[in-house]
C-alpha positions as CSV (number, residue, x, y, z in Angstrom):
1,X,-142.8,-118.7,-37.7
2,X,-144.8,-118.8,-41.0
3,X,-143.4,-120.5,-44.0
4,X,-142.2,-118.2,-46.8
5,X,-144.0,-120.2,-49.5
6,X,-146.3,-123.2,-49.3
7,X,-147.1,-125.1,-52.5
8,X,-150.2,-127.2,-52.7
9,X,-150.1,-130.0,-55.3
10,X,-147.6,-132.5,-56.7
11,X,-147.8,-132.4,-60.5
12,X,-145.5,-130.7,-63.0
13,X,-146.6,-127.2,-61.9
14,X,-146.0,-127.8,-58.2
15,X,-142.6,-129.4,-58.6
16,X,-141.4,-126.7,-61.1
17,X,-142.6,-124.0,-58.7
18,X,-140.7,-125.8,-55.9
19,X,-137.5,-126.0,-57.9
20,X,-137.6,-122.3,-58.6
21,X,-138.6,-121.3,-55.1
22,X,-136.0,-123.5,-53.5
23,X,-133.2,-122.1,-55.7
24,X,-134.4,-118.6,-54.7
25,X,-133.8,-119.5,-51.0
26,X,-137.6,-119.4,-50.2
27,X,-137.4,-122.9,-48.5
28,X,-140.7,-124.1,-50.0
29,X,-142.9,-126.5,-48.3
30,X,-145.0,-128.8,-50.6
31,X,-148.2,-130.6,-49.6
32,X,-148.2,-133.4,-52.2
33,X,-151.4,-135.0,-51.1
34,X,-152.3,-137.9,-48.9
35,X,-152.0,-141.6,-50.0
36,X,-155.6,-142.7,-49.3
37,X,-158.2,-144.8,-51.0
38,X,-160.4,-141.8,-51.5
39,X,-157.6,-140.0,-53.4
40,X,-156.9,-143.1,-55.4
41,X,-160.6,-143.4,-56.5
42,X,-160.6,-139.7,-57.3
43,X,-157.4,-139.8,-59.3
44,X,-155.7,-137.3,-56.9
45,X,-152.8,-139.3,-55.4
46,X,-149.4,-137.7,-55.1
47,X,-147.5,-136.9,-58.4
48,X,-150.7,-135.9,-60.3
49,X,-152.3,-137.1,-63.5
50,X,-149.0,-137.7,-65.3
51,X,-148.2,-140.5,-62.8
52,X,-151.2,-142.3,-64.2
53,X,-149.8,-142.1,-67.8
54,X,-147.4,-144.6,-69.4
55,X,-145.3,-143.3,-72.3
56,X,-144.5,-139.6,-72.4
57,X,-143.3,-138.6,-75.9
58,X,-143.9,-134.9,-75.9
59,X,-142.0,-133.6,-72.9
60,X,-138.9,-131.8,-74.2
61,X,-135.6,-133.4,-73.3
62,X,-136.7,-137.0,-73.2
63,X,-136.5,-138.5,-76.8
64,X,-137.1,-142.2,-77.3
65,X,-134.2,-144.2,-75.8
66,X,-133.1,-146.2,-72.8
67,X,-132.7,-143.9,-69.8
68,X,-132.5,-146.6,-67.2
69,X,-128.9,-145.9,-66.3
70,X,-129.8,-142.2,-65.8
71,X,-132.8,-143.1,-63.7
72,X,-130.6,-145.3,-61.5
73,X,-128.1,-142.5,-60.9
74,X,-130.7,-139.7,-60.5
75,X,-133.2,-141.4,-58.1
76,X,-132.6,-143.1,-54.8
77,X,-132.6,-146.9,-54.8
78,X,-135.7,-147.2,-52.6
79,X,-137.6,-145.0,-55.0
80,X,-136.5,-147.1,-58.1
81,X,-137.5,-150.3,-56.3
82,X,-141.1,-149.0,-55.9
83,X,-141.4,-148.0,-59.6
84,X,-142.5,-150.1,-62.6
85,X,-139.6,-151.5,-64.7
86,X,-138.2,-149.0,-67.3
87,X,-139.6,-149.7,-70.8
88,X,-136.4,-148.5,-72.6
89,X,-138.5,-146.2,-74.7
90,X,-137.9,-142.6,-73.5
91,X,-139.5,-141.7,-70.1
92,X,-142.8,-142.8,-68.5
93,X,-145.2,-140.6,-66.6
94,X,-144.2,-142.0,-63.2
95,X,-140.5,-141.7,-64.0
96,X,-140.8,-138.1,-65.1
97,X,-142.7,-137.1,-62.0
98,X,-140.3,-138.9,-59.7
99,X,-137.4,-137.0,-61.4
100,X,-139.2,-133.7,-60.9
101,X,-139.8,-134.4,-57.2
102,X,-136.2,-135.5,-56.7
103,X,-134.9,-132.3,-58.4
104,X,-137.1,-130.2,-56.1
105,X,-135.9,-132.0,-53.0
106,X,-132.3,-131.8,-54.1
107,X,-132.5,-128.1,-53.7
108,X,-134.0,-128.4,-50.2
109,X,-137.8,-128.5,-50.8
110,X,-139.6,-130.1,-47.9
111,X,-142.5,-132.4,-48.7
112,X,-145.5,-133.4,-46.5
113,X,-147.7,-136.3,-47.7
114,X,-151.0,-134.8,-46.5
115,X,-154.0,-133.0,-48.1
116,X,-154.9,-129.4,-47.5
117,X,-158.6,-129.6,-46.8
118,X,-159.4,-125.9,-46.1
119,X,-157.6,-122.5,-46.2
120,X,-158.1,-119.1,-44.8
121,X,-156.8,-116.4,-47.2
122,X,-158.7,-113.6,-45.5
123,X,-155.9,-113.1,-42.9
124,X,-152.1,-112.8,-43.4
125,X,-150.1,-114.9,-42.9
126,X,-152.4,-117.3,-44.7
127,X,-153.6,-120.3,-42.7
128,X,-153.9,-123.8,-44.2
129,X,-155.5,-126.7,-42.5
130,X,-154.1,-130.1,-43.3
131,X,-155.3,-133.7,-43.0
132,X,-152.8,-134.3,-40.2
133,X,-154.9,-131.9,-38.1
134,X,-152.2,-129.3,-38.1
135,X,-152.6,-125.7,-39.2
136,X,-149.8,-124.2,-41.2
137,X,-149.1,-120.5,-41.9
138,X,-147.5,-119.1,-45.0
139,X,-146.5,-115.6,-46.3
140,X,-147.3,-116.7,-49.9
141,X,-149.2,-119.7,-51.3
142,X,-149.0,-121.4,-54.7
143,X,-152.0,-123.5,-55.6
144,X,-151.1,-126.2,-58.1
145,X,-153.7,-128.9,-57.4
146,X,-154.5,-129.6,-61.0
147,X,-157.6,-131.0,-62.6
148,X,-158.8,-134.6,-62.9
149,X,-160.3,-136.0,-66.1
150,X,-163.9,-137.0,-65.9
151,X,-164.6,-140.7,-66.5
152,X,-167.8,-142.6,-67.0
153,X,-167.2,-144.8,-63.9
154,X,-167.4,-148.2,-65.6
155,X,-165.3,-151.0,-64.1
156,X,-164.1,-152.0,-67.6
157,X,-163.0,-148.4,-68.2
158,X,-160.9,-148.5,-65.0
159,X,-159.5,-151.9,-65.9
160,X,-158.0,-150.7,-69.3
161,X,-156.9,-147.2,-68.2
162,X,-153.4,-146.7,-69.8
163,X,-154.0,-149.9,-71.8
164,X,-156.2,-148.2,-74.5
165,X,-158.3,-146.0,-72.3
166,X,-157.1,-142.4,-72.2
167,X,-158.5,-138.9,-71.3
168,X,-155.9,-137.0,-73.4
169,X,-155.7,-137.3,-77.1
170,X,-152.8,-134.9,-77.4
171,X,-150.9,-136.8,-74.8
172,X,-151.5,-140.3,-76.2
173,X,-153.0,-140.1,-79.7
174,X,-149.7,-140.4,-81.6
175,X,-148.5,-143.6,-79.7
176,X,-147.9,-146.6,-81.9
177,X,-150.7,-148.6,-80.4
178,X,-153.3,-146.1,-81.8
179,X,-151.8,-145.4,-85.2
180,X,-153.9,-146.4,-88.2
181,X,-156.4,-148.1,-85.8
182,X,-160.1,-147.5,-85.2
183,X,-160.6,-145.3,-82.1
184,X,-163.6,-144.0,-80.2
185,X,-164.1,-140.6,-78.6
186,X,-166.9,-140.2,-76.0
187,X,-168.7,-136.9,-75.8
188,X,-170.4,-134.2,-77.9
189,X,-169.0,-130.9,-76.8
190,X,-166.1,-128.9,-78.2
191,X,-163.5,-130.9,-76.2
192,X,-164.7,-134.2,-77.6
193,X,-164.9,-132.8,-81.2
194,X,-161.3,-131.4,-80.8
195,X,-160.1,-134.7,-79.6
196,X,-161.7,-136.5,-82.5
197,X,-160.2,-134.1,-85.0
198,X,-156.8,-134.5,-83.5
199,X,-157.0,-138.3,-83.4
200,X,-158.1,-138.4,-87.1
201,X,-154.6,-137.4,-88.0
202,X,-153.3,-140.7,-86.8
203,X,-156.2,-143.1,-86.6
204,X,-157.7,-145.2,-89.4
205,X,-161.2,-144.1,-88.2
206,X,-162.6,-142.2,-85.2
207,X,-166.0,-143.0,-83.8
208,X,-167.5,-140.0,-82.1
209,X,-170.0,-141.4,-79.6
210,X,-172.8,-139.0,-78.4
211,X,-175.9,-139.7,-76.4
212,X,-178.1,-137.2,-78.4
213,X,-178.9,-136.6,-82.0
214,X,-177.1,-133.2,-82.1
215,X,-173.6,-132.2,-80.9
216,X,-173.3,-129.7,-78.1
217,X,-170.2,-128.3,-79.7
218,X,-170.1,-124.9,-81.4
219,X,-171.6,-124.9,-84.9
220,X,-168.2,-124.5,-86.6
221,X,-166.7,-127.4,-84.6
222,X,-169.7,-129.6,-85.2
223,X,-169.5,-128.9,-89.0
224,X,-165.8,-129.8,-89.0
225,X,-166.6,-133.2,-87.4
226,X,-169.4,-133.9,-89.9
227,X,-167.2,-133.0,-92.8
228,X,-164.1,-135.0,-91.6
229,X,-164.1,-138.3,-93.7
230,X,-162.4,-140.1,-90.8
231,X,-164.9,-139.3,-88.2
232,X,-168.0,-141.5,-87.9
233,X,-170.5,-140.0,-85.5
234,X,-172.5,-142.5,-83.6
235,X,-175.7,-140.7,-82.6
236,X,-178.0,-141.6,-79.7
237,X,-175.5,-144.0,-78.2
238,X,-174.0,-144.4,-74.7
239,X,-171.2,-146.7,-73.6
240,X,-172.3,-149.9,-72.1
241,X,-168.9,-151.6,-71.8
242,X,-165.3,-151.2,-72.8
243,X,-164.1,-154.5,-74.3
244,X,-160.6,-155.9,-74.3
245,X,-158.2,-158.4,-72.8
246,X,-155.0,-158.5,-70.7
247,X,-152.7,-159.0,-73.7
248,X,-154.0,-156.4,-76.2
249,X,-155.8,-154.0,-73.9
250,X,-158.8,-152.3,-75.5
251,X,-160.2,-154.2,-78.5
252,X,-163.7,-152.8,-78.7
253,X,-166.7,-151.0,-77.2
254,X,-170.3,-152.0,-76.7
255,X,-172.7,-149.1,-77.2
256,X,-176.3,-149.0,-75.9
257,X,-179.0,-147.0,-77.7
258,X,-180.9,-144.1,-76.2
259,X,-183.7,-144.6,-78.7
260,X,-184.5,-148.3,-78.4
261,X,-182.2,-149.8,-81.0
262,X,-180.1,-152.9,-80.4
263,X,-176.7,-152.7,-78.7
264,X,-173.8,-152.1,-81.1
265,X,-170.2,-153.5,-80.8
266,X,-167.4,-151.6,-82.6
267,X,-163.8,-152.9,-82.9
268,X,-161.5,-150.2,-81.6
269,X,-157.9,-150.0,-80.3
270,X,-158.4,-146.9,-78.2
271,X,-161.1,-145.4,-76.0
272,X,-160.8,-141.6,-75.4
273,X,-162.9,-139.6,-73.0
274,X,-163.9,-136.1,-74.1
275,X,-166.3,-135.3,-71.3
276,X,-164.3,-132.6,-69.6
277,X,-162.2,-132.1,-66.5
278,X,-162.9,-131.2,-62.9
279,X,-160.5,-128.8,-61.3
280,X,-159.4,-129.7,-57.8
281,X,-160.6,-126.5,-56.1
282,X,-163.3,-127.7,-53.7
283,X,-161.0,-127.3,-50.7
284,X,-160.8,-123.5,-51.4
285,X,-164.5,-123.1,-50.3
286,X,-164.9,-119.6,-51.8
287,X,-161.6,-118.2,-50.7
288,X,-160.5,-117.5,-54.3
289,X,-162.4,-116.2,-57.3
290,X,-163.2,-119.1,-59.7
291,X,-164.4,-119.2,-63.3
292,X,-167.8,-120.6,-64.1
293,X,-166.1,-124.0,-64.6
294,X,-164.6,-123.8,-61.1
295,X,-161.0,-123.2,-62.3
296,X,-159.0,-120.6,-60.4
297,X,-159.3,-117.3,-62.2
298,X,-156.0,-115.6,-63.1
299,X,-156.7,-111.9,-62.6
300,X,-153.8,-110.3,-64.5
301,X,-152.6,-111.1,-68.0
302,X,-149.2,-112.9,-68.2
303,X,-149.2,-113.4,-64.4
304,X,-150.3,-116.1,-62.1
305,X,-152.0,-113.7,-59.7
306,X,-155.3,-114.7,-58.2
307,X,-158.0,-112.6,-56.5
308,X,-156.1,-112.7,-53.3
309,X,-152.8,-110.8,-53.2
310,X,-150.0,-113.2,-52.3
311,X,-151.8,-116.3,-53.5
312,X,-150.8,-117.6,-56.9
313,X,-152.1,-120.4,-59.1
314,X,-150.2,-122.7,-61.5
315,X,-151.0,-125.5,-63.9
316,X,-154.3,-127.2,-64.7
317,X,-156.1,-125.9,-61.7
318,X,-156.2,-122.5,-63.6
319,X,-155.6,-123.7,-67.2
320,X,-158.8,-125.1,-68.7
321,X,-157.4,-124.9,-72.3
322,X,-154.0,-126.4,-72.8
323,X,-153.7,-129.0,-69.9
324,X,-150.3,-130.2,-70.9
325,X,-147.3,-131.1,-68.6
326,X,-145.1,-128.6,-70.3
327,X,-147.5,-125.7,-70.0
328,X,-148.2,-126.7,-66.4
329,X,-144.4,-126.6,-65.7
330,X,-144.2,-123.3,-67.4
331,X,-146.8,-121.7,-65.2
332,X,-145.2,-123.3,-62.1
333,X,-142.0,-121.4,-63.0
334,X,-144.0,-118.2,-63.4
335,X,-145.8,-118.7,-60.1
336,X,-142.6,-119.2,-58.2
337,X,-141.1,-116.0,-59.8
338,X,-144.3,-114.1,-59.1
339,X,-144.2,-115.2,-55.4
340,X,-140.5,-114.4,-55.0
341,X,-141.0,-110.9,-56.5
342,X,-144.1,-110.3,-54.5
343,X,-142.4,-111.2,-51.2
344,X,-139.4,-109.0,-52.0
345,X,-141.6,-106.1,-52.9
346,X,-143.4,-106.5,-49.5
347,X,-140.1,-106.9,-47.7
348,X,-141.2,-110.3,-46.4
């Protein structure tokens, strides 16, 4: 017997879709991903990118405050014991994701801790092949596998991730640790320039580090960066090392020259990557239409429809623009409603 709905992913989009699907009596089955070293290295462990974040200040409903008592009442004891101690300052990324997963399972969502490594959307019911060597069938599928931020791959970058190293200025830029401090943004495209401009609202200074002598960003974006008095563009520079210590986190960056000049060390409190994201769509292997950036293409305005009828996409796997937890959750809701209505219209 095929599943009514299978959801692939475990970020805000996936769990929101599961909550709505479960409450609609669709008995969703979620593949949250496998716990493997390969997934750890790729940043694709269960619970998504938000589980790699510390403070979450911009998710509605969780203002600053001590929510430890709530966490203890909402989450099972064994889950709480595996989590970092509560910081008594609102909700953290891992806490928010555990709460979302718990809310989904409270309504009957079933969860399998395996990867989906290939799919067959050319037949119906759809067939999904998992890392447990089993094949699962579904009448409808919601793909919510997200996108992972691109990093440089430096050991020092990995060491200070969430301790001054970030790939999301909108998520982290307003945190107290970065306010009125010098920060660095790496990249030269529109994303990097947008990050630098956003951070300039809070930072004392923003160094925009680019490997060439001309930004790849659009002309209007590049002009804004050059005219912003808080942005200092470091031309012809690449990152050699992120500097810091265990107590303060990031304290500086060492930049190499691409034109033969000496290395340059800059004191900074935050190191932000603006070199793009990679959507987790490789497992689709041509089964869905993708954009030129490899994101799943939404085929109908205001809907989560994909190029295959009965397959829906939610969250950052299809959204290359906003990439926020709240927008991902919103499209997760939309995908579940789209799937429910599609199944009802088909009499399935």
